[in-house]
N, CA, C and O of each residue as an XYZ file, in Angstrom:
948
protein
N      29.654      7.360    -13.203
C      30.067      6.614    -14.397
C      31.577      6.695    -14.578
O      32.239      7.590    -14.053
N      32.097      5.744    -15.327
C      33.534      5.696    -15.604
C      33.802      5.794    -17.100
O      34.777      5.240    -17.606
N      32.933      6.498    -17.793
C      33.053      6.607    -19.245
C      34.401      7.170    -19.656
O      34.834      8.209    -19.157
N      35.060      6.470    -20.573
C      36.351      6.870    -21.129
C      37.492      6.886    -20.101
O      38.536      7.491    -20.343
N      37.296      6.233    -18.977
C      38.346      6.100    -17.976
C      39.052      4.756    -18.152
O      38.490      3.808    -18.700
N      40.298      4.695    -17.673
C      41.061      3.443    -17.713
C      41.345      2.997    -16.285
O      41.871      3.760    -15.475
N      40.993      1.766    -15.993
C      41.152      1.197    -14.657
C      42.195      0.087    -14.708
O      42.066     -0.855    -15.490
N      43.214      0.197    -13.886
C      44.233     -0.849    -13.775
C      43.954     -1.661    -12.520
O      43.698     -1.101    -11.454
N      44.003     -2.988    -12.648
C      43.700     -3.878    -11.531
C      44.787     -4.941    -11.437
O      44.888     -5.817    -12.296
N      45.594     -4.857    -10.392
C      46.577     -5.914    -10.136
C      45.876     -6.981     -9.313
O      45.506     -6.748     -8.162
N      45.697     -8.145     -9.904
C      44.857     -9.180     -9.330
C      43.486     -9.161     -9.976
O      42.481     -9.467     -9.334
N      43.451     -8.799    -11.245
C      42.183     -8.625    -11.940
C      41.741     -9.811    -12.768
O      40.825     -9.687    -13.581
N      42.373    -10.962    -12.580
C      42.036    -12.118    -13.418
C      41.064    -13.081    -12.762
O      40.634    -14.046    -13.393
N      40.708    -12.837    -11.499
C      39.775    -13.725    -10.808
C      39.172    -12.992     -9.615
O      39.614    -11.900     -9.259
N      38.164    -13.599     -9.002
C      37.606    -13.118     -7.754
C      37.117    -11.686     -7.808
O      36.507    -11.256     -8.786
N      37.397    -10.951     -6.731
C      36.932     -9.572     -6.597
C      37.498     -8.692     -7.700
O      36.786     -7.849     -8.246
N      38.772     -8.877     -8.035
C      39.396     -8.050     -9.065
C      38.722     -8.191    -10.413
O      38.502     -7.196    -11.104
N      38.389     -9.422    -10.800
C      37.715     -9.653    -12.068
C      36.308     -9.059    -12.044
O      35.841     -8.512    -13.042
N      35.645     -9.169    -10.911
C      34.303     -8.598    -10.781
C      34.344     -7.077    -10.899
O      33.463     -6.483    -11.520
N      35.358     -6.440    -10.309
C      35.516     -4.994    -10.450
C      35.744     -4.632    -11.916
O      35.200     -3.643    -12.407
N      36.543     -5.429    -12.605
C      36.783     -5.176    -14.033
C      35.484     -5.218    -14.819
O      35.257     -4.378    -15.689
N      34.632     -6.186    -14.522
C      33.347     -6.301    -15.223
C      32.457     -5.091    -14.943
O      31.826     -4.560    -15.857
N      32.405     -4.658    -13.698
C      31.583     -3.494    -13.359
C      32.134     -2.237    -14.028
O      31.374     -1.434    -14.569
N      33.457     -2.069    -13.992
C      34.068     -0.889    -14.598
C      33.744     -0.800    -16.086
O      33.431      0.275    -16.597
N      33.819     -1.917    -16.766
C      33.497     -1.936    -18.194
C      32.023     -1.596    -18.411
O      31.683     -0.869    -19.345
N      31.149     -2.121    -17.549
C      29.714     -1.819    -17.681
C      29.430     -0.341    -17.465
O      28.410      0.171    -17.925
N      30.335      0.351    -16.761
C      30.185      1.785    -16.497
C      30.925      2.640    -17.521
O      31.019      3.858    -17.366
N      31.449      2.002    -18.568
C      32.055      2.746    -19.661
C      33.559      2.809    -19.682
O      34.129      3.489    -20.535
N      34.234      2.111    -18.757
C      35.692      2.155    -18.682
C      36.338      1.088    -19.559
O      35.689      0.142    -20.004
N      37.623      1.269    -19.791
C      38.472      0.194    -20.294
C      39.333     -0.262    -19.117
O      39.574      0.508    -18.187
N      39.791     -1.501    -19.156
C      40.529     -2.037    -18.016
C      41.831     -2.686    -18.471
O      41.945     -3.197    -19.585
N      42.806     -2.646    -17.568
C      44.064     -3.369    -17.745
C      44.200     -4.285    -16.537
O      44.369     -3.816    -15.412
N      44.127     -5.582    -16.769
C      44.179     -6.535    -15.663
C      45.557     -7.186    -15.611
O      46.130     -7.549    -16.639
N      46.068     -7.324    -14.406
C      47.372     -7.942    -14.218
C      47.287     -9.129    -13.292
O      46.454     -9.164    -12.387
N      48.151    -10.104    -13.519
C      48.224    -11.287    -12.672
C      49.503    -12.038    -12.961
O      50.255    -11.690    -13.872
N      49.741    -13.076    -12.172
C      50.973    -13.852    -12.331
C      50.871    -14.931    -13.416
O      51.885    -15.353    -13.972
N      49.665    -15.368    -13.709
C      49.462    -16.522    -14.582
C      48.975    -16.085    -15.959
O      47.883    -15.533    -16.099
N      49.794    -16.337    -16.967
C      49.459    -15.907    -18.315
C      48.180    -16.511    -18.843
O      47.422    -15.839    -19.543
N      47.919    -17.784    -18.518
C      46.703    -18.442    -18.992
C      45.460    -17.804    -18.388
O      44.462    -17.603    -19.080
N      45.521    -17.483    -17.092
C      44.380    -16.820    -16.451
C      44.148    -15.420    -17.023
O      43.009    -14.982    -17.184
N      45.240    -14.736    -17.324
C      45.108    -13.408    -17.927
C      44.378    -13.510    -19.260
O      43.466    -12.732    -19.538
N      44.781    -14.467    -20.076
C      44.160    -14.644    -21.391
C      42.679    -14.962    -21.257
O      41.858    -14.421    -21.999
N      42.329    -15.837    -20.315
C      40.925    -16.194    -20.117
C      40.121    -14.994    -19.623
O      38.983    -14.784    -20.042
N      40.724    -14.208    -18.725
C      40.027    -13.029    -18.202
C      39.764    -12.020    -19.308
O      38.667    -11.467    -19.392
N      40.745    -11.776    -20.148
C      40.592    -10.803    -21.239
C      39.535    -11.279    -22.228
O      38.740    -10.479    -22.723
N      39.522    -12.564    -22.513
C      38.494    -13.110    -23.403
C      37.102    -12.921    -22.803
O      36.152    -12.583    -23.509
N      36.996    -13.140    -21.513
C      35.705    -12.978    -20.828
C      35.260    -11.521    -20.808
O      34.075    -11.229    -20.969
N      36.209    -10.604    -20.611
C      35.879     -9.185    -20.473
C      35.613     -8.509    -21.812
O      34.862     -7.536    -21.882
N      36.227     -9.020    -22.870
C      35.957     -8.478    -24.192
C      36.907     -7.382    -24.637
O      37.996     -7.225    -24.084
N      36.493     -6.637    -25.626
C      37.375     -5.701    -26.319
C      37.802     -4.505    -25.475
O      38.734     -3.792    -25.846
N      37.146     -4.279    -24.366
C      37.514     -3.154    -23.493
C      38.616     -3.528    -22.504
O      38.954     -2.732    -21.628
N      39.175     -4.720    -22.635
C      40.167     -5.191    -21.667
C      41.490     -5.537    -22.321
O      41.546     -6.044    -23.442
N      42.556     -5.246    -21.585
C      43.903     -5.709    -21.918
C      44.474     -6.410    -20.686
O      43.975     -6.233    -19.574
N      45.501     -7.190    -20.889
C      46.104     -7.877    -19.749
C      47.604     -7.958    -19.872
O      48.150     -7.911    -20.974
N      48.284     -8.083    -18.722
C      49.736     -8.224    -18.698
C      50.142     -8.946    -17.419
O      49.498     -8.806    -16.380
N      51.210     -9.714    -17.512
C      51.706    -10.405    -16.328
C      52.387     -9.420    -15.390
O      53.033     -8.464    -15.821
N      52.226     -9.678    -14.093
C      52.875     -8.846    -13.084
C      53.057     -9.672    -11.817
O      52.164    -10.416    -11.413
N      54.210     -9.534    -11.206
C      54.526    -10.183     -9.935
C      54.667     -9.089     -8.886
O      55.617     -8.307     -8.932
N      53.728     -9.024     -7.937
C      53.755     -7.910     -6.991
C      54.826     -8.063     -5.911
O      54.914     -7.235     -5.004
N      55.634     -9.107     -6.002
C      56.802     -9.247     -5.126
C      58.065     -8.723     -5.797
O      59.146     -8.739     -5.208
N      57.918     -8.259     -7.032
C      59.068     -7.848     -7.830
C      58.829     -6.441     -8.363
O      57.962     -6.236     -9.213
N      59.592     -5.474     -7.870
C      59.374     -4.083     -8.268
C      59.583     -3.862     -9.761
O      58.859     -3.084    -10.383
N      60.567     -4.542    -10.335
C      60.804     -4.380    -11.770
C      59.584     -4.842    -12.568
O      59.224     -4.229    -13.573
N      58.952     -5.921    -12.116
C      57.757     -6.426    -12.781
C      56.598     -5.442    -12.626
O      55.853     -5.208    -13.578
N      56.440     -4.868    -11.437
C      55.381     -3.891    -11.206
C      55.587     -2.665    -12.094
O      54.648     -2.180    -12.725
N      56.812     -2.174    -12.135
C      57.112     -0.998    -12.956
C      56.822     -1.275    -14.428
O      56.246     -0.436    -15.121
N      57.221     -2.454    -14.904
C      56.986     -2.814    -16.299
C      55.498     -2.913    -16.605
O      55.064     -2.559    -17.702
N      54.723     -3.385    -15.654
C      53.270     -3.490    -15.852
C      52.663     -2.115    -16.120
O      51.872     -1.951    -17.049
N      53.031     -1.138    -15.311
C      52.439      0.189    -15.481
C      52.979      0.906    -16.711
O      52.267      1.703    -17.323
N      54.213      0.638    -17.077
C      54.739      1.217    -18.312
C      53.970      0.682    -19.513
O      53.703      1.413    -20.466
N      53.616     -0.603    -19.460
C      52.841     -1.202    -20.551
C      51.394     -0.721    -20.537
O      50.766     -0.588    -21.588
N      50.869     -0.461    -19.340
C      49.474     -0.022    -19.220
C      49.272      1.379    -19.789
O      48.224      1.666    -20.368
N      50.264      2.251    -19.631
C      50.128      3.631    -20.089
C      49.302      4.464    -19.123
O      49.264      4.171    -17.928
N      48.646      5.488    -19.621
C      47.876      6.404    -18.772
C      46.683      5.685    -18.160
O      45.948      4.983    -18.854
N      46.493      5.865    -16.843
C      45.367      5.251    -16.150
C      44.673      6.310    -15.288
O      45.262      7.331    -14.931
N      43.410      6.037    -14.966
C      42.619      6.953    -14.143
C      42.352      6.390    -12.746
O      42.214      7.147    -11.786
N      42.279      5.082    -12.637
C      41.975      4.464    -11.355
C      42.818      3.202    -11.191
O      43.106      2.493    -12.155
N      43.202      2.945     -9.947
C      44.003      1.767     -9.617
C      43.335      1.003     -8.489
O      42.932      1.595     -7.488
N      43.214     -0.317     -8.647
C      42.733     -1.207     -7.593
C      43.734     -2.347     -7.467
O      44.190     -2.895     -8.470
N      44.074     -2.704     -6.226
C      45.206     -3.618     -6.009
C      44.857     -4.783     -5.084
O      45.420     -4.886     -3.994
N      43.935     -5.667     -5.498
C      43.555     -6.767     -4.614
C      44.480     -7.977     -4.656
O      44.348     -8.876     -3.827
N      45.403     -8.018     -5.593
C      46.224     -9.217     -5.771
C      47.242     -9.410     -4.661
O      48.027     -8.504     -4.380
N      47.241    -10.580     -4.021
C      48.216    -10.895     -2.976
C      48.221    -12.391     -2.735
O      47.224    -13.075     -2.967
N      49.340    -12.886     -2.273
C      49.477    -14.302     -1.948
C      50.215    -14.423     -0.625
O      51.330    -13.918     -0.495
N      49.615    -15.083      0.360
C      50.207    -15.128      1.695
C      49.636    -16.316      2.472
O      48.691    -16.971      2.034
N      50.227    -16.570      3.620
C      49.737    -17.583      4.551
C      49.721    -16.975      5.946
O      50.279    -15.898      6.153
N      49.090    -17.648      6.906
C      49.048    -17.118      8.262
C      48.970    -18.249      9.280
O      48.682    -19.395      8.932
N      49.228    -17.915     10.530
C      49.167    -18.889     11.608
C      49.607    -18.267     12.918
O      49.969    -17.091     12.962
N      49.578    -19.054     13.992
C      49.968    -18.566     15.310
C      51.443    -18.168     15.331
O      52.280    -18.780     14.669
N      51.736    -17.131     16.106
C      53.094    -16.600     16.174
C      54.101    -17.647     16.642
O      55.261    -17.614     16.231
N      53.665    -18.586     17.505
C      54.587    -19.585     18.035
C      54.578    -20.878     17.241
O      55.174    -21.870     17.660
N      53.899    -20.874     16.086
C      53.812    -22.091     15.285
C      54.311    -21.924     13.848
O      54.691    -22.906     13.211
N      54.315    -20.695     13.332
C      54.645    -20.504     11.923
C      56.117    -20.167     11.732
O      56.794    -19.702     12.649
N      56.586    -20.414     10.528
C      57.945    -20.023     10.162
C      57.994    -18.520      9.926
O      56.960    -17.872      9.764
N      59.198    -17.977      9.909
C      59.352    -16.558      9.601
C      58.809    -16.247      8.212
O      58.235    -15.181      7.992
N      58.987    -17.167      7.284
C      58.520    -16.954      5.909
C      57.007    -16.772      5.871
O      56.496    -15.881      5.192
N      56.289    -17.632      6.612
C      54.835    -17.505      6.668
C      54.439    -16.219      7.377
O      53.548    -15.508      6.912
N      55.082    -15.911      8.484
C      54.744    -14.711      9.256
C      54.914    -13.447      8.426
O      54.119    -12.514      8.546
N      55.937    -13.409      7.592
C      56.245    -12.213      6.819
C      55.498    -12.139      5.490
O      55.514    -11.103      4.825
N      54.842    -13.236      5.101
C      54.288    -13.309      3.740
C      53.214    -12.265      3.471
O      53.168    -11.708      2.375
N      52.343    -11.983      4.448
C      51.280    -11.007      4.187
C      51.844     -9.608      3.994
O      51.376     -8.861      3.135
N      52.851     -9.249      4.790
C      53.455     -7.933      4.612
C      54.182     -7.848      3.273
O      54.064     -6.843      2.572
N      54.928     -8.881      2.910
C      55.684     -8.848      1.652
C      54.767     -8.726      0.444
O      55.047     -7.956     -0.474
N      53.682     -9.476      0.438
C      52.811     -9.486     -0.732
C      51.695     -8.450     -0.634
O      51.481     -7.667     -1.560
N      50.986     -8.452      0.495
C      49.786     -7.602      0.584
C      50.123     -6.152      0.907
O      49.537     -5.247      0.314
N      51.054     -5.904      1.832
C      51.399     -4.519      2.172
C      52.393     -3.932      1.182
O      52.077     -2.963      0.490
N      53.584     -4.504      1.104
C      54.603     -3.928      0.219
C      54.209     -4.066     -1.247
O      54.570     -3.218     -2.063
N      53.472     -5.123     -1.595
C      52.998     -5.257     -2.975
C      52.129     -4.091     -3.382
O      52.254     -3.582     -4.496
N      51.237     -3.652     -2.481
C      50.380     -2.510     -2.790
C      51.141     -1.184     -2.710
O      50.924     -0.283     -3.520
N      52.022     -1.081     -1.736
C      52.837      0.137     -1.608
C      53.602      0.403     -2.899
O      53.578      1.518     -3.418
N      54.283     -0.621     -3.419
C      55.082     -0.417     -4.627
C      54.218     -0.326     -5.882
O      54.632      0.270     -6.876
N      53.035     -0.908     -5.843
C      52.113     -0.713     -6.962
C      51.735      0.764     -7.075
O      51.717      1.329     -8.169
N      51.434      1.379     -5.932
C      51.113      2.806     -5.942
C      52.309      3.624     -6.421
O      52.164      4.513     -7.259
N      53.483      3.322     -5.891
C      54.687      4.071     -6.263
C      54.905      4.068     -7.771
O      55.177      5.111     -8.366
N      54.785      2.902     -8.381
C      55.097      2.807     -9.811
C      53.915      3.185    -10.695
O      54.087      3.418    -11.892
N      52.714      3.248    -10.116
C      51.552      3.713    -10.883
C      51.521      5.226    -11.007
O      51.003      5.760    -11.988
N      52.071      5.920    -10.017
C      51.922      7.376     -9.938
C      52.326      8.129    -11.202
O      51.608      9.050    -11.593
N      53.444      7.788    -11.867
C      53.790      8.548    -13.078
C      52.749      8.430    -14.188
O      52.744      9.230    -15.124
N      51.870      7.437    -14.085
C      50.889      7.181    -15.143
C      49.464      7.517    -14.714
O      48.539      7.424    -15.522
N      49.275      7.904    -13.458
C      47.943      8.097    -12.892
C      47.461      9.531    -13.063
O      48.203     10.477    -12.800
N      46.222      9.686    -13.503
C      45.626     11.013    -13.667
C      45.610     11.771    -12.347
O      45.408     11.172    -11.291
N      45.817     13.060    -12.396
C      45.864     13.885    -11.187
C      44.526     13.939    -10.464
O      44.476     14.237     -9.271
N      43.440     13.651    -11.179
C      42.125     13.598    -10.543
C      41.654     12.154    -10.407
O      40.458     11.887    -10.288
N      42.601     11.235    -10.427
C      42.278      9.822    -10.368
C      42.141      9.301     -8.950
O      42.114     10.070     -7.989
N      42.055      7.974     -8.832
C      41.874      7.371     -7.516
C      42.656      6.076     -7.386
O      42.988      5.415     -8.370
N      42.937      5.742     -6.135
C      43.590      4.483     -5.770
C      42.719      3.828     -4.709
O      42.325      4.474     -3.737
N      42.418      2.552     -4.894
C      41.700      1.794     -3.872
C      42.559      0.607     -3.456
O      42.866     -0.272     -4.260
N      42.940      0.603     -2.183
C      43.737     -0.476     -1.622
C      42.832     -1.545     -1.021
O      41.672     -1.285     -0.701
N      43.377     -2.747     -0.872
C      42.627     -3.865     -0.298
C      43.237     -4.266      1.040
O      44.399     -4.668      1.104
N      42.453     -4.155      2.101
C      42.869     -4.648      3.417
C      41.929     -5.790      3.793
O      41.669     -6.658      2.960
N      41.418     -5.816      5.005
C      40.503     -6.865      5.431
C      40.002     -6.576      6.825
O      40.674     -5.902      7.606
N      38.827     -7.082      7.139
C      38.177     -6.763      8.406
C      38.921     -7.310      9.622
O      38.630     -6.904     10.747
N      39.871     -8.220      9.425
C      40.699     -8.668     10.553
C      41.558     -7.526     11.102
O      42.190     -7.668     12.149
N      41.578     -6.410     10.400
C      42.291     -5.234     10.907
C      41.688     -4.746     12.214
O      42.403     -4.254     13.088
N      40.379     -4.881     12.350
C      39.691     -4.391     13.544
C      39.121     -5.512     14.408
O      38.744     -5.276     15.555
N      39.055     -6.726     13.871
C      38.626     -7.890     14.652
C      39.572     -9.041     14.323
O      39.234     -9.902     13.510
N      40.751     -9.069     14.940
C      41.784    -10.043     14.567
C      41.355    -11.486     14.801
O      40.604    -11.785     15.729
N      41.845    -12.367     13.947
C      41.643    -13.799     14.123
C      42.644    -14.329     15.140
O      43.701    -13.726     15.326
N      42.341    -15.436     15.801
C      43.263    -15.970     16.802
C      44.540    -16.562     16.208
O      45.529    -16.722     16.923
N      44.538    -16.884     14.935
C      45.698    -17.526     14.304
C      46.212    -16.683     13.150
O      46.093    -17.074     11.989
N      46.778    -15.540     13.461
C      47.294    -14.693     12.397
C      47.590    -13.287     12.849
O      47.057    -12.329     12.288
N      48.433    -13.146     13.855
C      48.747    -11.817     14.384
C      49.356    -10.923     13.311
O      48.968     -9.763     13.176
N      50.296    -11.448     12.557
C      50.946    -10.645     11.523
C      49.949    -10.263     10.431
O      50.014     -9.161      9.887
N      49.031    -11.169     10.111
C      48.034    -10.893      9.084
C      47.083     -9.783      9.534
O      46.775     -8.882      8.754
N      46.619     -9.841     10.777
C      45.768     -8.779     11.294
C      46.486     -7.442     11.297
O      45.914     -6.416     10.930
N      47.761     -7.464     11.722
C      48.551     -6.233     11.754
C      48.762     -5.686     10.341
O      48.764     -4.472     10.138
N      48.939     -6.570      9.378
C      49.130     -6.147      7.986
C      47.904     -5.402      7.471
O      48.036     -4.356      6.836
N      46.717     -5.928      7.739
C      45.499     -5.262      7.284
C      45.339     -3.893      7.930
O      44.921     -2.936      7.278
N      45.674     -3.803      9.221
C      45.611     -2.498      9.892
C      46.620     -1.532      9.287
O      46.338     -0.344      9.136
N      47.799     -2.045      8.943
C      48.827     -1.198      8.340
C      48.383     -0.668      6.979
O      48.686      0.473      6.630
N      47.673     -1.485      6.214
C      47.189     -1.040      4.904
C      46.164      0.079      5.062
O      46.157      1.033      4.285
N      45.303     -0.038      6.063
C      44.345      1.035      6.313
C      45.076      2.331      6.673
O      44.697      3.411      6.219
N      46.126      2.216      7.491
C      46.932      3.393      7.816
C      47.658      3.936      6.608
O      47.793      5.151      6.458
N      48.130      3.051      5.741
C      48.782      3.474      4.505
C      47.817      4.266      3.635
O      48.194      5.280      3.049
N      46.574      3.806      3.550
C      45.589      4.515      2.744
C      45.362      5.937      3.239
O      45.290      6.868      2.437
N      45.250      6.112      4.553
C      45.052      7.452      5.098
C      46.272      8.337      4.842
O      46.141      9.509      4.492
N      47.461      7.758      5.023
C      48.691      8.526      4.822
C      48.858      8.938      3.370
O      49.242     10.072      3.083
N      48.570      8.022      2.453
C      48.703      8.342      1.036
C      47.658      9.355      0.592
O      47.918     10.157     -0.305
N      46.467      9.329      1.214
C      45.449     10.320      0.870
C      45.954     11.734      1.155
O      45.685     12.666      0.397
N      46.690     11.879      2.262
C      47.275     13.180      2.607
C      48.430     13.507      1.665
O      48.553     14.629      1.175
N      49.262     12.516      1.427
C      50.499     12.729      0.665
C      50.239     12.977     -0.815
O      50.960     13.748     -1.449
N      49.224     12.334     -1.370
C      49.038     12.355     -2.825
C      47.900     13.247     -3.304
O      47.668     13.350     -4.508
N      47.184     13.894     -2.384
C      46.062     14.749     -2.797
C      46.515     15.734     -3.887
O      47.609     16.292     -3.803
N      45.664     15.946     -4.917
C      44.252     15.623     -5.021
C      43.915     14.224     -5.524
O      42.734     13.909     -5.670
N      44.901     13.372     -5.794
C      44.580     11.972     -6.064
C      43.880     11.409     -4.836
O      44.340     11.613     -3.712
N      42.782     10.709     -5.036
C      42.027     10.151     -3.919
C      42.517      8.738     -3.606
O      42.746      7.933     -4.509
N      42.671      8.454     -2.326
C      43.123      7.126     -1.894
C      42.174      6.614     -0.812
O      41.985      7.266      0.215
N      41.587      5.461     -1.044
C      40.675      4.836     -0.092
C      41.019      3.364      0.060
O      41.825      2.817     -0.693
N      40.398      2.735      1.044
C      40.674      1.326      1.354
C      39.351      0.584      1.478
O      38.388      1.107      2.039
N      39.308     -0.619      0.958
C      38.180     -1.511      1.185
C      38.672     -2.668      2.049
O      39.696     -3.284      1.756
N      37.921     -2.957      3.129
C      38.311     -4.003      4.081
C      37.179     -5.010      4.221
O      36.382     -4.918      5.155
N      37.099     -5.963      3.313
C      35.988     -6.919      3.354
C      36.181     -7.993      4.429
O      37.283     -8.219      4.930
N      35.083     -8.630      4.754
C      35.133     -9.821      5.582
C      35.325    -11.044      4.704
O      35.877    -10.940      3.609
N      34.880    -12.196      5.169
C      34.990    -13.427      4.387
C      34.039    -13.362      3.195
O      32.847    -13.094      3.349
N      34.580    -13.610      2.016
C      33.836    -13.485      0.767
C      33.851    -14.824      0.020
O      34.896    -15.463     -0.107
N      32.704    -15.229     -0.460
C      32.588    -16.489     -1.209
C      33.101    -16.269     -2.628
O      32.324    -16.091     -3.565
N      34.415    -16.283     -2.763
C      35.061    -16.062     -4.063
C      35.617    -17.372     -4.591
O      35.564    -18.399     -3.915
N      36.150    -17.330     -5.802
C      36.720    -18.543     -6.380
C      37.941    -19.026     -5.607
O      38.303    -20.199     -5.699
N      38.581    -18.138     -4.845
C      39.701    -18.563     -4.006
C      39.230    -19.567     -2.958
O      39.900    -20.568     -2.704
N      38.073    -19.293     -2.351
C      37.506    -20.236     -1.386
C      37.003    -21.493     -2.073
O      37.074    -22.583     -1.507
N      36.499    -21.348     -3.281
C      35.971    -22.515     -3.977
C      37.053    -23.529     -4.311
O      36.766    -24.703     -4.548
N      38.302    -23.066     -4.328
C      39.411    -23.992     -4.592
C      39.904    -24.689     -3.316
O      40.774    -25.557     -3.378
N      39.350    -24.310     -2.174
C      39.715    -24.938     -0.910
C      38.914    -26.221     -0.701
O      37.849    -26.383     -1.298
N      39.410    -27.137      0.140
C      38.631    -28.344      0.459
C      37.261    -27.977      1.027
O      37.131    -27.036      1.810
N      36.258    -28.724      0.625
C      34.883    -28.414      1.025
C      34.722    -28.329      2.537
O      34.044    -27.433      3.040
N      35.333    -29.243      3.255
C      35.199    -29.268      4.711
C      35.758    -27.998      5.340
O      35.150    -27.429      6.247
N      36.914    -27.558      4.859
C      37.529    -26.335      5.378
C      36.680    -25.114      5.042
O      36.459    -24.249      5.889
N      36.207    -25.050      3.798
C      35.396    -23.913      3.366
C      34.102    -23.825      4.173
O      33.731    -22.750      4.644
N      33.421    -24.953      4.331
C      32.152    -24.950      5.053
C      32.345    -24.549      6.514
O      31.530    -23.812      7.069
N      33.407    -25.023      7.130
C      33.674    -24.693      8.531
C      33.977    -23.202      8.684
O      33.506    -22.557      9.622
N      34.762    -22.667      7.761
C      35.112    -21.245      7.821
C      33.890    -20.369      7.590
O      33.699    -19.376      8.292
N      33.066    -20.724      6.619
C      31.866    -19.948      6.324
C      30.892    -19.996      7.504
O      30.285    -18.985      7.857
N      30.750    -21.162      8.101
C      29.848    -21.318      9.230
C      30.319    -20.491     10.424
O      29.518    -19.827     11.080
N      31.615    -20.536     10.699
C      32.180    -19.777     11.807
C      31.983    -18.285     11.596
O      31.628    -17.567     12.532
N      32.209    -17.810     10.374
C      32.043    -16.389     10.072
C      30.575    -15.985     10.194
O      30.261    -14.939     10.764
N      29.684    -16.807      9.663
C      28.258    -16.495      9.690
C      27.729    -16.418     11.114
O      26.828    -15.628     11.395
N      28.271    -17.218     12.005
C      27.847    -17.185     13.409
C      28.148    -15.835     14.055
O      27.417    -15.394     14.942
N      29.223    -15.178     13.612
C      29.667    -13.930     14.230
C      29.093    -12.706     13.530
O      28.697    -11.749     14.195
N      29.040    -12.716     12.205
C      28.596    -11.536     11.453
C      27.136    -11.208     11.750
O      26.313    -12.109     11.912
N      26.822     -9.937     11.820
C      25.457     -9.516     12.124
C      24.458    -10.004     11.080
O      23.319    -10.329     11.418
N      24.872    -10.060      9.813
C      23.967    -10.485      8.748
C      23.936    -11.996      8.563
O      23.218    -12.501      7.699
N      24.712    -12.726      9.372
C      24.666    -14.192      9.449
C      24.970    -14.899      8.130
O      24.382    -15.933      7.810
N      25.897    -14.321      7.375
C      26.345    -14.970      6.140
C      27.673    -14.387      5.720
O      28.101    -13.354      6.235
N      28.329    -15.056      4.775
C      29.524    -14.491      4.156
C      29.081    -13.585      3.012
O      27.914    -13.591      2.620
N      30.024    -12.807      2.478
C      29.701    -11.870      1.413
C      29.917    -12.457      0.034
O      30.378    -13.590     -0.107
N      29.583    -11.683     -0.975
C      29.787    -12.070     -2.369
C      30.788    -11.129     -3.030
O      31.000    -10.007     -2.572
N      31.390    -11.596     -4.100
C      32.342    -10.745     -4.826
C      31.652     -9.506     -5.379
O      32.261     -8.437     -5.432
N      30.390     -9.628     -5.793
C      29.645     -8.474     -6.312
C      29.524     -7.382     -5.254
O      29.615     -6.195     -5.568
N      29.317     -7.787     -3.997
C      29.127     -6.800     -2.934
C      30.405     -6.010     -2.663
O      30.355     -4.805     -2.416
N      31.532     -6.683     -2.709
C      32.798     -5.975     -2.519
C      33.139     -5.140     -3.749
O      33.573     -3.994     -3.630
N      32.941     -5.719     -4.928
C      33.256     -5.001     -6.166
C      32.414     -3.738     -6.298
O      32.902     -2.716     -6.780
N      31.162     -3.799     -5.877
C      30.316     -2.613     -5.910
C      30.844     -1.513     -4.997
O      30.728     -0.327     -5.306
N      31.428     -1.921     -3.864
C      32.030     -0.945     -2.952
C      33.227     -0.276     -3.609
O      33.406      0.937     -3.493
N      34.040     -1.059     -4.294
C      35.211     -0.503     -4.981
C      34.780      0.462     -6.081
O      35.350      1.544     -6.221
N      33.784      0.072     -6.855
C      33.286      0.944     -7.924
C      32.753      2.260     -7.350
O      32.950      3.322     -7.941
N      32.081      2.188     -6.205
C      31.599      3.401     -5.549
C      32.761      4.320     -5.178
O      32.691      5.530     -5.393
N      33.827      3.749     -4.623
C      34.982      4.560     -4.226
C      35.660      5.200     -5.432
O      36.168      6.317     -5.336
N      35.673      4.512     -6.552
C      36.245      5.090     -7.760
C      35.428      6.285     -8.248
O      35.987      7.259     -8.753
N      34.110      6.211     -8.098
C      33.226      7.220     -8.681
C      32.933      8.398     -7.758
O      32.616      9.487     -8.235
N      33.032      8.198     -6.451
C      32.711      9.281     -5.525
C      33.898     10.226     -5.425
O      34.894      9.917     -4.770
N      33.790     11.363     -6.066
C      34.936     12.269     -6.188
C      35.180     13.140     -4.961
O      36.069     13.991     -4.965
N      34.378     12.923     -3.894
C      34.588     13.684     -2.657
C      34.965     12.768     -1.498
O      34.885     13.167     -0.336
N      35.370     11.560     -1.809
C      35.743     10.611     -0.754
C      37.217     10.261     -0.872
O      37.664      9.782     -1.914
N      37.976     10.500      0.200
C      39.384     10.117      0.237
C      39.800      9.892      1.686
O      39.261     10.511      2.604
N      40.764      8.999      1.877
C      41.250      8.678      3.208
C      40.294      7.823      4.016
O      40.445      7.713      5.233
N      39.313      7.218      3.366
C      38.295      6.436      4.064
C      38.536      4.942      3.922
O      39.157      4.491      2.960
N      38.036      4.179      4.890
C      38.028      2.718      4.817
C      36.587      2.249      4.929
O      35.885      2.608      5.875
N      36.145      1.448      3.968
C      34.804      0.881      3.987
C      34.882     -0.616      4.274
O      35.793     -1.304      3.814
N      33.908     -1.107      5.044
C      33.901     -2.502      5.500
C      32.679     -3.251      4.966
O      31.650     -3.300      5.640
N      32.772     -3.837      3.768
C      31.707     -4.727      3.319
C      31.905     -6.101      3.987
O      32.475     -7.019      3.398
N      31.417     -6.212      5.230
C      31.745     -7.380      6.053
C      30.542     -7.973      6.772
O      30.697     -8.847      7.624
N      29.339     -7.501      6.433
C      28.145     -8.063      7.058
C      28.049     -7.803      8.549
O      27.339     -8.518      9.256
N      28.749     -6.794      9.035
C      28.711     -6.465     10.445
C      29.696     -7.257     11.299
O      29.595     -7.252     12.526
N      30.649     -7.939     10.657
C      31.645     -8.730     11.392
C      32.447     -7.869     12.354
O      32.707     -8.286     13.483
N      32.843     -6.674     11.926
C      33.707     -5.820     12.738
C      33.006     -5.278     13.980
O      33.661     -4.795     14.904
N      31.675     -5.357     14.004
C      30.925     -4.791     15.130
C      30.714     -5.783     16.271
O      30.233     -5.395     17.335
N      31.057     -7.035     16.075
C      30.771     -8.044     17.106
C      32.026     -8.400     17.895
O      31.970     -9.232     18.801
């Protein structure tokens, strides 16, 4: 249970982050959700109810990250799924696209941890977000695959560096989230079909399945330095 605990979620206004917020509240926690869009933050807080607060945060801007945690106050758990990036073949993409996953997904989480630490309980936890392409890279995204692997390594390193604070990583496969729902139907269907052909369970995942993994990592007080793969067996093929 997370009774009387405070959970901060950067990227908590939609998708997996919002689902984690809902589960945390159901387990007795209060939540602080952060995102770039003020309107989405307001809608998320209204949906989550009186146990939720929200604040804008840009994970590409350290001053914004620091201000978010100063406004959040004391927290017990941190989850950092928020990121914005693009990917493509090394010989086809611009430097900006190639670097985007590291700038947002890797350094965004690194600096989120750095600025959360003064406010994080000594017996608290951090859950980072990577992705199953860390161990089964896609053909069009070398930098993206490397970024996910780097985040998994960051989680292990921080678990050693920050103990007794627990640090773990969740590396999901393709998840049917609202991010995919905003994509063109043809692209979404092709991607889901391709993933389902490879994954052992022959389907994509749900936000509930990933969020449940995150909630487990927050509650298991003897788990640190681990990476869990809610990916339907994608990494094994």
